[in-house]
MIRO-826302 format. One record per residue (C-alpha): residue in one letter; z, y, x. Coordinates in steps of 0.25 Angstrom, whole numbers, plus 5000, padded with zeros to 4 digits. Layout:
<atoms>
AZYX
...
</atoms>
This chain:
<atoms>
M541454005467
A540753885461
M539953865448
K540553795436
I539853715425
I540553755411
D540653665399
E539253715393
C538653615403
I537753515396
S537753415408
C536253425410
G536353405425
A535353525428
C536353585438
E536753465446
P535553445455
E535453595457
C536753605465
P536453615480
V537853565483
E537953455473
A539153525466
I538753495452
T539153355446
E539153295432
G540553295426
D541053215415
V540553315404
I539753425412
F539253445426
E540253505436
I540153595448
D541153565460
P541653695464
G541953645477
K540553615480
C539853725472
V539253835481
E538553915469
C537253875477
K537553975488
G536753945500
Y535753865492
F535253945481
D535254095476
T535754045462
N536653945456
Q535753825454
C536553755444
V536653885435
E535153905436
V534853765430
C535953755420
P535353755406
V536553805399
D537153905409
C538453825411
I538653845425
I539553965429
L540254025441
A541653955442
</atoms>
């Protein structure tokens, strides 16, 4: 599985630097998570770092 950023994203950029595998990038409208790269922070952190810092709770399990 991977995390997904939904349309409620306000493009604040808080999540991008938190990703240990650089799976988050700025898209045309909102930030996006590459499902091929996302490891849900397994092996790096106990929690999904992008979810922890998101101010609008727009990152969900895909």
